[in-house]
Structure formats: structure tokens, C-alpha cells
C-alpha positions in Angstrom: -5.6 10.6 -21.0 -3.5 10.4 -17.7 -3.9 9.1 -14.6 -2.1 10.5 -11.4 -0.4 8.6 -8.9 0.0 9.3 -5.3 3.4 11.3 -5.6 1.7 13.5 -8.1 3.1 11.8 -11.1 1.2 11.9 -14.4 1.1 9.2 -16.8 -0.5 7.9 -19.7 -0.9 4.6 -20.9 1.9 4.4 -23.3 4.4 5.9 -20.5 3.0 3.6 -17.9 3.6 0.2 -20.0 7.1 1.2 -20.8 7.8 1.8 -17.0 9.7 -1.4 -15.0 7.7 -0.5 -11.9 4.7 -2.2 -11.1 2.1 0.7 -12.4 -1.1 -1.4 -11.8 -0.5 -2.4 -8.3 0.6 1.9 -7.4 -2.9 3.0 -9.2 -4.9 0.7 -7.6 -3.8 1.9 -4.0 -2.9 6.0 -5.5 -6.1 7.1 -3.2 -4.9 5.5 0.1 -2.5 8.1 1.4 -5.8 10.5 0.7 -7.7 8.7 2.2 -5.6 8.1 5.2 -5.1 11.7 5.5 -8.2 12.1 6.4 -8.7 9.5 8.9 -6.3 10.6 10.8 -7.8 14.3 10.4 -10.5 12.7 11.9 -9.0 11.0 14.9 -6.8 14.4 15.3 -8.7 14.5 18.9 -7.4 11.1 19.9 -4.3 12.1 18.8 -3.8 15.1 20.6 -5.0 12.9 23.5 -2.3 10.4 23.4 0.3 13.1 22.8 -1.1 15.0 25.9 -0.8 11.9 27.9 2.6 10.8 26.7 4.3 14.0 27.7 2.1 14.7 30.9 0.3 17.5 30.0 -2.8 18.5 32.0 -5.1 19.0 28.7 -5.1 17.6 25.5 -6.2 21.4 24.3 -2.5 22.2 25.1 -1.8 19.9 21.9 -2.8 21.3 18.5 -2.8 19.2 15.2 -1.4 21.3 12.4 -3.8 20.9 9.2 -3.0 18.4 6.8 -1.4 20.8 4.3 1.1 21.2 6.6 2.0 17.5 7.2 4.8 15.5 5.5 5.4 12.2 4.1 7.9 9.3 3.2 7.9 6.2 1.1 6.4 4.9 4.5 5.1 7.4 6.5 2.7 10.0 7.4 3.9 12.2 9.5 1.3 14.6 11.5 2.9 17.6 12.8 1.4 19.3 16.0 1.9 22.3 18.3 2.9 21.4 22.1 2.7 24.0 25.2 3.7 22.3 27.5 2.9 22.9 31.4 5.3 25.2 31.8 4.2 27.2 28.8 7.1 26.1 26.8 6.1 25.8 23.2 7.7 22.8 20.9 6.7 20.7 18.1 6.3 17.0 17.8 5.7 14.8 14.9 3.1 11.5 15.3 4.4 9.2 12.6 2.1 6.5 11.2 3.3 4.2 8.5 0.8 3.9 5.5 -0.8 0.1 5.9 -0.4 0.3 1.7 2.9 1.2 1.7 4.3 -1.5 4.2 2.1 -4.5 3.2 -1.5 -4.3 3.5 -2.1 -7.7 2.7 0.2 -8.9 5.4 -1.1 -9.7 9.1 1.6 -7.8 11.2 3.5 -5.6 8.6 2.6 -2.4 10.3 3.1 -3.8 13.9 6.6 -5.6 12.8 7.9 -2.0 11.1 7.0 -0.1 14.8 8.5 -2.6 17.2 11.8 -2.9 15.0 12.2 0.6 14.8 11.1 1.4 18.1 13.8 -1.4 19.3 16.3 0.4 17.2 16.0 3.7 18.9 15.7 2.4 22.8 19.2 0.4 21.6 20.7 3.7 20.3 19.6 5.6 23.3 21.1 3.3 25.8 24.1 1.7 23.7 25.0 4.8 21.5 24.4 7.6 23.3 26.6 9.4 21.3 24.3 9.1 17.8 22.3 12.2 17.9 18.5 11.0 17.4 15.2 12.5 18.2 13.9 11.4 21.3 11.0 8.5 20.7 8.2 9.5 23.4 6.1 7.0 22.5 4.8 4.4 20.4 1.6 2.4 19.4 0.7 -0.7 17.6 -2.6 -1.7 15.5 -3.6 -4.2 18.7 -4.2 -1.1 20.5 -0.9 -1.7 22.7 1.0 1.8 23.4 4.2 2.6 25.2 5.6 5.8 27.0 9.2 6.4 27.8 9.7 6.6 31.3 10.7 10.2 32.1 7.4 11.1 31.0 5.6 9.3 33.8 4.2 10.4 36.9 6.8 10.1 39.5 5.5 7.0 41.3 4.5 4.9 38.2 8.3 5.7 37.1 9.4 4.2 40.1 7.1 1.4 39.7 8.5 1.0 36.4 12.3 1.6 37.1 12.3 -1.0 39.8 10.6 -3.7 37.4 13.1 -3.2 35.0 16.0 -3.7 37.6 14.7 -7.0 38.7 14.3 -7.9 35.4 17.8 -6.9 34.6 18.9 -8.8 37.5 18.0 -11.9 36.3 18.8 -11.5 32.7 21.8 -9.5 32.8 23.0 -9.2 29.2 19.7 -8.3 27.9 18.4 -4.8 26.9 15.7 -3.6 28.4 14.0 -0.3 27.0 12.6 2.4 28.9 9.0 2.5 27.5 6.2 1.4 29.9 3.0 0.1 28.7 -0.4 2.0 28.9 -3.8 1.2 29.4 -5.3 0.5 25.4 -8.6 1.2 27.2 -7.8 5.0 28.0 -7.5 6.2 24.7 -8.6 3.4 22.2 -6.6 3.9 19.0 -6.5 1.3 16.1 -3.7 2.5 14.3 0.2 2.1 14.5 2.0 4.8 15.3 5.2 6.5 16.7 5.4 10.4 19.0 8.8 11.8 18.1 10.2 15.0 18.8 10.8 17.3 16.1 14.4 17.7 15.2 15.1 21.6 15.1 19.1 21.6 15.3 20.2 22.0 11.6 18.7 21.4 8.8 18.1 18.3 6.4 21.3 17.8 4.5 19.3 17.4 1.4 18.6 21.4 1.5 22.2 22.2 1.1 23.7 19.5 -0.7 23.9 20.3 -4.4 25.7 23.8 -3.2 28.1 22.2 -0.7 29.3 19.2 -2.0 32.1 20.5 -3.7 33.3 22.1 -0.2 35.9 19.9 1.0 35.9 21.0 4.5 32.0 20.4 4.8 32.3 17.1 3.3 35.1 16.3 5.5 33.1 16.8 8.4 30.0 15.2 7.0 32.1 12.2 6.3 33.7 12.0 9.7 30.5 12.3 12.0 29.3 9.7 9.6 32.0 7.6 10.4 31.5 8.1 13.9 27.9 7.3 14.2 28.5 3.8 11.9 31.3 2.8 14.6 29.4 3.3 17.3 26.9 1.1 15.9 29.5 -1.5 15.2 31.0 -1.4 18.6 28.1 -3.8 19.4 28.6 -6.6 17.8 25.8 -9.0 17.1 25.5 -12.8 16.9 23.4 -12.9 14.0 21.6 -10.7 10.8 18.9 -9.7 11.6 17.0 -6.6 13.0 16.2 -5.3 16.4 12.9 -5.8 18.0 10.6 -4.5 20.8 9.3 -7.4 22.8 5.7 -7.4 25.1 8.3 -7.5 28.4 10.2 -4.7 27.5 13.2 -6.4 26.1 15.2 -5.1 22.9 16.4 -8.7 21.1 18.0 -9.2 17.8 14.9 -11.3 16.8 13.4 -9.9 13.6 14.1 -10.8 10.2 16.8 -8.1 8.5 14.3 -5.1 7.6 15.4 -3.8 4.1 14.3 -0.9 2.0 14.3 -2.4 -1.4 13.1 -6.0 0.6 10.2 -4.4 1.7 9.2 -2.4 -1.2 9.0 -5.5 -3.2 7.4 -7.2 -0.6 4.5 -5.0 -0.6 4.1 -5.3 -4.5 3.4 -8.9 -3.9 6.8 -10.6 -3.5 7.4 -13.6 -1.1 8.8 -12.2 2.2 12.1 -12.9 3.4 12.0 -14.7 6.5 14.1 -15.7 9.7 17.7 -14.8 10.9 20.7 -16.0 9.5 23.6 -17.2 11.3 26.5 -16.8 8.2 26.8 -14.9 5.5 26.2 -17.5 2.8 22.9 -18.5 4.2 22.0 -14.8 4.3 23.3 -14.2 0.5 21.3 -17.2 -0.6 18.4 -15.8 0.9 18.8 -12.3 -0.7 19.4 -14.3 -4.3 16.0 -16.8 -3.4 14.5 -13.4 -2.9 15.2 -11.6 -5.9 14.4 -14.9 -8.1 11.3 -15.2 -6.3 9.9 -11.9 -7.1 11.4 -11.9 -10.7 8.9 -15.2 -11.0 5.9 -14.1 -8.7 5.9 -10.3 -10.5 3.5 -10.2 -13.3 5.2 -7.1 -14.8 8.7 -8.3 -14.5 9.4 -8.4 -17.9 9.1 -6.3 -21.2 9.8 -9.0 -24.0 11.3 -12.0 -24.3 15.1 -10.0 -24.6 14.3 -8.9 -21.4 13.5 -11.6 -19.7 16.5 -13.6 -20.8 18.4 -10.8 -19.7 17.2 -11.2 -16.3 17.5 -15.0 -16.4 21.2 -14.7 -17.1 22.1 -11.9 -15.0 21.1 -13.6 -11.6 22.4 -17.1 -13.1 25.3 -15.0 -13.5 25.3 -13.7 -9.5 25.1 -17.2 -8.4 28.4 -18.2 -9.8 30.0 -15.3 -8.9 29.0 -15.0 -4.9 30.8 -17.7 -3.8 34.1 -16.8 -5.1 33.7 -13.4 -3.6 32.4 -13.6 -0.5 33.3 -15.5 2.3 30.0 -17.2 2.5 31.7 -19.4 5.9 31.5 -16.2 8.0 29.4 -16.7 11.3 30.1 -13.8 13.2 30.1 -11.4 15.0 28.0 -9.1 12.5 27.5 -5.4 13.2 24.8 -2.8 13.7 24.5 -0.3 10.2 21.8 1.8 8.8 21.3 0.8 5.6 18.9 3.5 4.1 21.1 6.9 4.8 20.2 9.4 2.5 20.2 13.6 2.5 16.9 13.9 3.9 17.2 11.6 6.8 20.6 13.3 8.3 20.2 16.7 9.7 23.4 19.0 9.7 24.3 22.5 10.6 25.8 25.2 8.7 29.3 23.2 8.8 27.7 20.2 7.7 28.4 18.7 11.5 25.9 16.3 12.2 23.1 17.3 14.1 20.6 14.6 14.1 19.9 11.0 12.4 16.2 10.2 11.5 14.1 7.2 10.3 15.7 4.0 12.3 13.2 1.6 10.5 16.2 0.1 8.3 18.6 -0.7 10.8 20.3 -4.3 10.1 22.9 -6.5 11.9 25.0 -7.6 8.8 28.2 -9.1 8.0 31.1 -6.5 8.1 32.0 -6.6 4.7 28.6 -5.4 4.0 29.0 -2.2 5.6 28.6 0.5 3.1 29.6 3.8 1.9 26.1 5.8 1.2 26.3 5.5 -2.8 24.5 8.8 -2.3 27.2 10.8 -1.6 28.7 10.3 -5.2 25.7 9.6 -7.6 21.9 10.0 -7.0 21.0 6.5 -8.7 23.3 3.3 -7.9 22.6 2.3 -11.8 23.9 5.5 -12.8 27.5 5.1 -10.9 28.8 3.3 -14.0 28.7 6.5 -16.0 30.3 8.8 -13.0 32.9 6.3 -11.8 35.7 8.3 -11.4 33.9 10.9 -9.2 31.7 8.0 -7.3 35.6 6.1 -6.5 37.2 9.7 -5.3 34.0 10.0 -3.1 34.1 6.6 -1.7 38.2 6.8 -1.2 37.5 9.8 0.3 35.1 8.8 2.9 37.1 5.5 3.6 40.2 7.5 4.6 38.0 9.7 7.1 36.4 6.5 8.2 39.8 5.0 8.8 41.1 7.6 10.5 38.2 7.6 13.4 38.8 3.8 13.4 42.1 4.2 14.1 41.8 6.7 16.8 39.0 4.6 18.6 40.9 1.5 18.8 44.2 1.0 20.9 45.6 -1.1 18.1 45.5 1.8 16.1 44.1 -0.4 13.0 41.2 -0.1 10.9 39.5 -3.7 10.1 36.0 -2.0 9.0 37.4 0.9 7.0 40.0 -2.2 5.3 36.9 -4.1 4.4 35.3 -1.1 3.0 38.3 -0.3 0.9 38.5 -4.1 -0.6 34.7 -4.3 -1.1 34.9 -1.8 -4.1 38.0 -3.0 -5.5 36.8 -6.7 -5.0 33.5 -5.7 -6.4 31.2 -7.2 -3.5 30.2 -3.3 -3.0 28.6 -3.7 -6.1 27.4 -7.4 -5.8 25.6 -6.2 -2.6 23.9 -3.8 -4.2 22.1 -5.8 -7.1 20.3 -7.7 -4.2 19.7 -4.5 -1.8 18.5 -2.1 -4.8 15.5 -1.7 -6.3 16.3 -2.5 -9.8 19.7 -1.5 -10.2 20.7 -5.4 -10.8 21.0 -4.8 -15.1 23.3 -1.5 -14.9 25.3 -2.8 -11.7 25.9 -5.9 -13.6 26.9 -4.5 -17.2 28.5 -1.6 -15.8 30.8 -2.7 -13.3 30.5 -7.0 -13.2 31.1 -7.2 -16.5 34.7 -4.9 -16.0 35.5 -7.0 -13.2 36.2 -10.4 -15.5 37.6 -8.2 -18.7 34.1 -9.2 -20.6 34.1 -6.2 -23.5 31.4 -7.5 -26.0 29.4 -5.9 -28.9 25.4 -5.5 -28.7 25.4 -8.8 -30.6 27.7 -10.8 -28.3 26.0 -9.7 -25.4 22.8 -10.9 -26.7 23.8 -14.1 -27.4 25.5 -14.2 -23.9 22.1 -13.7 -22.1 20.3 -16.0 -24.6 22.7 -18.8 -24.1 23.2 -18.4 -20.2 19.5 -17.7 -19.9 19.1 -21.6 -20.3 20.8 -22.0 -16.6 17.8 -20.5 -15.1 16.2 -23.8 -14.4 16.0 -27.3 -16.4 12.2 -25.7 -18.1 13.7 -22.6 -18.9 12.1 -22.2 -22.2 8.4 -22.6 -20.7 9.7 -20.3 -18.1 10.1 -17.6 -20.7 7.0 -18.7 -22.3 4.9 -18.2 -18.9 6.6 -14.9 -18.0 5.4 -13.3 -21.1 2.0 -14.4 -20.7 1.9 -12.9 -17.7 3.3 -9.8 -19.0 0.3 -9.9 -21.4 -2.2 -10.1 -18.7 -0.6 -7.4 -16.7 -0.6 -4.9 -19.8 -4.2 -5.8 -20.5 -4.9 -5.3 -17.1 -3.7 -1.8 -16.6 -5.1 -0.7 -20.2 -8.5 -1.8 -18.5 -7.6 0.0 -15.5 -7.2 3.3 -17.9 -10.1 2.9 -19.5 -12.7 2.4 -16.6 -11.0 4.8 -14.0 -11.6 8.4 -14.3 -9.0 10.9 -13.9 -11.1 12.9 -11.0 -10.7 9.8 -8.8 -6.9 9.8 -8.8 -6.7 13.2 -7.2 -4.9 13.7 -3.8 -7.6 15.7 -1.9 -7.8 15.6 1.6 -11.0 16.2 3.3 -11.0 18.4 6.3 -14.5 18.0 8.3 -14.6 20.7 10.7 
């Protein structure tokens, strides 16, 4: 018997047991996406009212929510599509995007609002500080608490004037503070208990993913892509930050670096039960220690973390190894300045024209302030998955060097001194191995392949299978003083996970896993 995950993948029990992912968690929440589709469809009149208000339309009837079959979703969000006819009878398309609670932390209070506040702050920051970066207009957003905000340009003139005066007064008393352009709305007017963001539909160009395979070997196109992305990365980096973290949209309308760093992989792991990373960090050393502790705590807390004793010792040994390498690879004393960067760029959130000039960047949810030596070349331009880079290392290195070369040229043009410190840091990151070590902690499951494919060769460690097994077994003892008891505990937890997974397969009807969306007329 097979069960169906929310992404449509069918799995037998045997296949599920072989997966590294927490399949039990995914199966238990596989109906949640369908339920949220249905819930949003039932709330379509409220959605239309919110959109009409935010756009200053005369009637909600000028907004039409499309049928759910036309909506799309990513890993964290559902995007409701709307067709809008404005007061001048011009038509456009808008996206009403809602985080899926079961994907961003169903059991963590405030997780949805944290995500919206950080992404709204990123939109507000880029709009004001980096207007050269092409992003869609964030028209409005709302929190699960009922708080709702609309960009001041869509307000009636008298409300816009009042808002601008208040914003100007606040800026006098806090001249260094960035204030967003989003005015609070009365939540009682249109109650809506779900978090949302109302965003313009990007209608210039198309997703890079649509043309990537046919164009990735075209040198002229990739050069334009790399140059455009370099300009975007340098624009963000031109606003130095004093700490490691993420931006946050505060109740007073200010945008500040006051949220913990929002990293894609860490958010996924936390949603599956890993302990949260909390707080801001003042040095590279603090942040790297938090990343290492986060991975170790996730490994210790997840029932499905190991397959058998050999796998358990392998993971323990690799984390012990990284503990000793990190202090030698990174400057742990570095205390700033730090640079803002998009940490989850991929082919589906970059829009390009037919020549691969960038026309838009979407999904700003994982924009973070990080150390300069973590400013990263997106690995997806070279390989689909980070754990396959070692198998295509020549092609990957060629891509990396080409990107850095374009980045360096752009950086030198921007700097009066004709220097390229960030490009030099990116170049050095691959040669020194910090690029790979960073991805050990910022990918979901790439650590093992990165250690064996990149870290071992850095130190000239070329071993047979038997030698590798002996190495892992010996090094795993340094995980903790009670490493033997830890191994036995993890094996017992895996046995319990396997039993729970088997029970789920035996007691769940396949028909219940269908991702049908119920549409009520």
C-alpha cells in the first residue's frame, strides 16, 4: 500500500523507512494544505474586501479570486491569485500569499507572524534603501492577530497626508531609524485571522527555471544573469549592519535588525521539531557556535535522525570533526560590519527577460545579515543539489569562478578605490573550504556528502571504506562523555519511529491522503 504526501509523491512503507526525511511528520500533516486551500476559498469574500480596500477600489466586486486550481504554492506559502479591475477600468493580477502554519511552525506561537514581519520588513527596506533592486510592490500585509497594514500610496489623500506627517515627525526624533511606508488599518473593519501578504504579480519576464536548461550553456546569457545578480547582492551589501540577524517590521512602523536570522533550512528543521535558534549574534564565532549547536540539538532531538549504528556514528563523528575545523577556517573574532544577503536564491524566485537580464526578485523571506565570508554564490547555478557538487566539481568550480569574476567587475565599478573585497572573500571561501563548511550548517541534509566530498580532500584524507568506518567509529566517542549511551538511545528512538510509521501506514486509508480541494458554491 502507498500513501501520498502533500507534494503528490507516493511512498510505500519500505520506501518511507529508507528516507532521511521525517516522513511521519509529513504524513501527519499531508491534509493540511488541502484544508487551508478550502479555508481560503471559503474566505474569498473577505480576501476580495481586503484587496479592494488596500487598492482603494470602489467595490470588492472589482476583485475576483480565481479557482484554487489556478493557485500555486511553494514550500512555505499558498498564493491565491486575483484578477483586479481598478477604478480606471485597467486590469491587473495580484497575489494574496498566506504562510501555511503547518510549514512554518504549527506548534510554535507567533511563527507565522514572525515570518510575515521579517519579510514585510525586507520589502520595506529594499524599497527605501535599495530601489535599484527589482522587486514586486508589497501592497499590504496582515498578521494572525488581526493587525493589518497598507502601503501609504494606496491610501486616500487625507490619510496619506496624516501618515506622512506622523512618519516625518518620528524620523526627526530617530533620524537613523528606517520607517516603513505601511499604515495600520482598523482590523475590526475586515476581520481576518490568517497572516497574509498582498503582492503585485510579476508580469515582466518569466521565472528563470522555465528557460534554465536550454540557456545555462549560453555564455552571454549567464554573464548577464551573473552581472545582474552581482548588482543586486552588492546593493544589499552596501548597507552595513551591526549584528547577525533579520529585519523586523515593528508596531511603530519602524524597520530594525531585531529578529533572529531566518534561514530556510533551519526553519524547515524547526518545523519538524528541532529546537529554535534564538536571538541576534554580535560575532561570527557566536553565530557559528549557534549553527553547530542547532544541528547537534536537532540530531539529538529527532527520533528519525539515524538509520542504524553505523549511520549514527558517522553523523556524530562528522559533527565532532567540524567542531575542530571551524576555528581554523573562520575568523571567529569578527564583529562586523555584516552584510544583508538573500540566502535562498534559486531559479524559481528570479525573473528574467529573454536575454536573462533580471526583471524581478520574489520571496524575500530569508534575507539575513551575515558575515561577509558567508556571502555565497548560489550553488544551484552549478548543481541541482549541494550534495552532488563533488561529483561535478570541475563544472561547479568553473561556474563559481565565472560568477566571482562578474561580481568582481561590478564591485570594482562601484568602489572608488577600484577594489573588490567581497569578491575576494567569495573567491577565498571556495579555496579555503569555508564555502563548504557554511553549507554543512545551512543545508538540510548535505553535511555527510560535503564532509566526504570536500572536507576530507582539503586535508588530504584519502581512505578505504574500512578505514573510513574505523575513523568514524573512533571519532564518534568524542561526541560526549556518554557517547555509547547516546548511540543506544538514538537506536531505540529510531525503532520507535519505525513502529509509529508502520502503525500510521496500517491505520490510514489511502483515500484520506488525497489533496482534493473542496469548493463550495
